[in-house]
N, C-alpha and C positions, 0 to 999 in steps of 0.2 A: 371120612370124619365124624365120630361118634358125637351125640348131642350131651352135653354135660347136665346131669339132672340136679335138682336142688329138692335135698329132701326135707321132712319138716324141719327139722332142727335148725336148718340156714334159713328156711324159708322165716323161723321167728326172727334170726338175727336180722334179716331184710325189715322184718316190722319195726324192730328197733330205732331205725332211723326215724319214723315216725315220731319219736321223741321230739326230734330238734324243731320241725313246725310246730308240735304242741307245745313245746314251751314259749314260744313266740308268741303263738295268737294268746296264751295265758298272760304272757307278760304286758302284753298291750290292752290286754281286758276288753279282748272282743265278744267274749261270751258265745264262742261258738265251738269249744273244745266237746260239748256233748254230741252237736251235730256233726264234727269232725268223725269223731268215735264210731257213731252210728252209720254213717253212711261208708266206713271203711269197713265196719263188719257187716252191715248189707252188701257191699260188693264183693266181700270175701267169701261169703255163705252162697252168694248168687253164684259164683264165676266156679267154685268149685262142684254145685250142682249141677252147672252148664258141662262141666268136663266130663262128668260123670254118663250125663244124658248122651253128649258128642259122642263118648266112646261107644253107647248103644245105636246111636245113630248110623255111625260108620261101620259098625257089625252087620246091622240090617241091610244099611243101604235100599231103604223101600222107597221108590218115588211118591208113593203116599203119603209116608212117614215124612218124608222131606219137606213136601209141598205144605202139609199142616204145620209143620213147624215153623216155616217161612210166613205161611198167612199170620200164624200167630204173632210173631215178631213185627208183621206190618201193623198188626191190633194196637200192640204196645205202645210202637212207635205212635201210632196216629194219636193213640190215649194221652202219649206224654205231649205231643205237640200241641193238642187241644188245651190241654191243664195250663203248659206254660204261656201259651199266648193270651189265656185269661177271655177270648172267646166262647161264645154258646158252643154247645157240645152239638145240639141238633142242628145248628147253622154250618157248621165247619169241619164236622168229623168225616161226614161223607165226602166232601170235595177233599179235605187233606187227606183220606186214605186212598183214593182213587188215584192221587197224583204220587204219592209212594208207589203205590203198586205199579202203575203203569211205566215210571221212569226204573225201577228197579227191575221190572220184566225184564224192559226193552235191554237195558246196559248189560245187565248180567248174561243174558241168552247171548246179546253178540261178543262178550268178552270169552265167553265158557265154549261157544260154539264156532265163532271163527277165528279169533286172536288164539285160544288156548286149541281148538279142536279136539274136544273131548270127546268120545264116541257116545257118553250122555251127560247132556250136558246139567242133569239132575243129581249126577252122582254127590252123595252126602259131603264127601272129603273136599271138594270145591264148593259144590253149590252155596250152602250152608255159610262157609267163610265168607266167600265174597260178598252174599246178601248181608251179611251183618256187617261189614266195611260200609259197604253201599248206605246201608240204612242209618248206621251211627253218624254218617257225614252228613246225610240228607236230612235227617233229624235237625241238626244245629241251624243248617242254613234256613230251612224254613222257619224253626222258631225266630230267627234273626229278623227276617225278611220279613213274616208277617205281622210281627209286633210293629218293625218301624212303617211298613205299609200301613196299617191303621191307626196308628196316633199321629201320621204325619197327615192322613187326610182329615183326621179331626182337628188337628191344630192349623190346617190349612183348609179347611171346608168353604170358606169363603173365598181364597183362590178357585178352589175346585167348581163352586156353583157359577161363579164369574166365566170360566169356561165353558161351563154348559149355556149359561146365557147367553154367551157372544157366539152359539153356531156350533160349536166343537161336541162331537160324539162324545157317547161315554167312555168309548174307548180312548177316543184321543184326550180327553180331559182326565182319565186315569193314567194314563203312558208317563207322565212327568212323577207319579207316584211309585208307579212300578219300576221306573229308572233308577229313582233314589234309594228304594228297598234292594235293587241289584246289588248298588253300589256299596250299601251300607252290608248286606251281608258278605259280600265275596273279598271287597278289598282286603281285610285280614288274611283270607286265604291265600289271596294273590300273592301278597306279602310274603308268606310264609314259603310259599313255592319257588317265589324268585330265590331264595338263598337257601333252598335245600340242597344238600350234598356239600357246600360251603360253612355255612352256619349251623345247620341242624342236620341232622340223620335220622329219618322217621323211624320208628318204632317198627314197622312191617321189617324194614330192610335190616337192621339189627337182629331180627328175630330167625329171619332166615338163615344169617349168617352165622349166628349160635347154633342155630339147628343142622348147620352142617352144608348150608348150600354154596357154593363159590360165588365172590364177591360179582361178577360180572352177571349170571344169573340171577341172583337178589338184585342187582340195579334195575336189570330188565320189568324184572316184576314188579319192582316198586315203581317205577316211571308207569306201567299200565296201570297200577291202583290210583296212581294220582289222577290220570287222566279219565277213569272210568267215573272216579268218585267226581272228581268237578263236573263230569258231563251230567252225571245222573243229579247230583245237588241242583246243576243249574236248571236242568229241563223239571224236574219235581216242583222247585220253586216258583218258576213259571205258571206250570199247570197248579199249581194249589192257589197262587193267586189269582189266577182267571177264574178256575172252579169257584173258588170262595167267593168272588166279586159279584157271582149271581145270586147269593143269599144275601150278601151284605148290601146289597144296593136292590130296591124294587124297579119298576118297569120303566118310573120316567128320573130313573136314575138317583133318586133320594136316599142319603145314607139312611142305615135301619140297623146300626150296632153303637 
């Protein structure tokens, strides 16, 4: 089965659909039209640039270039996470970066090396897309979890100090807040996973089918994508909170943010 190509003219026809949400946002005077247009323009330019660069990466398929590209992705994801959490760059950048890199390396290497059994797990055609999928999901989960974690501790700091004052270790006192952050970050994800296939069909699955893969093959890959993104997101959130807490609290457990 051949892939159906979308030429530039028909891509413009696709962009015409945006007129519908733009009208809705304009009608309700949200003052978001400029922001939406700039975001769409940025997205389009970035994706075309990435497309050209991915062609280069696939042709070269250099171990060093592939690693350098993924490191750049991790740095950008870290910078985005720090910015969106509003926490100090000096305090949480390194913990978040280490958490993302650790979870990404473990899960990506396991999936590519053991599940798919590639001869080279650093093959650009597999390594870079899988790292991109994992990082995108980890970024969202980390931002939501860290925001909720810090806001909850600030709001309930009396309870936190109460636990410390009654003999709880710092780990024990923080446990309820970590639990709450995990629930808050993953409840929507779990709800979405529960209805996948009945209510929603993921973009990866649709993309593979349109690209020519059989439905059965596409479904198996989609199941694995869900499993690895959920695992990597959970692991990275726990590591981010754990590593960041070393900077967010002093040696006596007092809040420093």
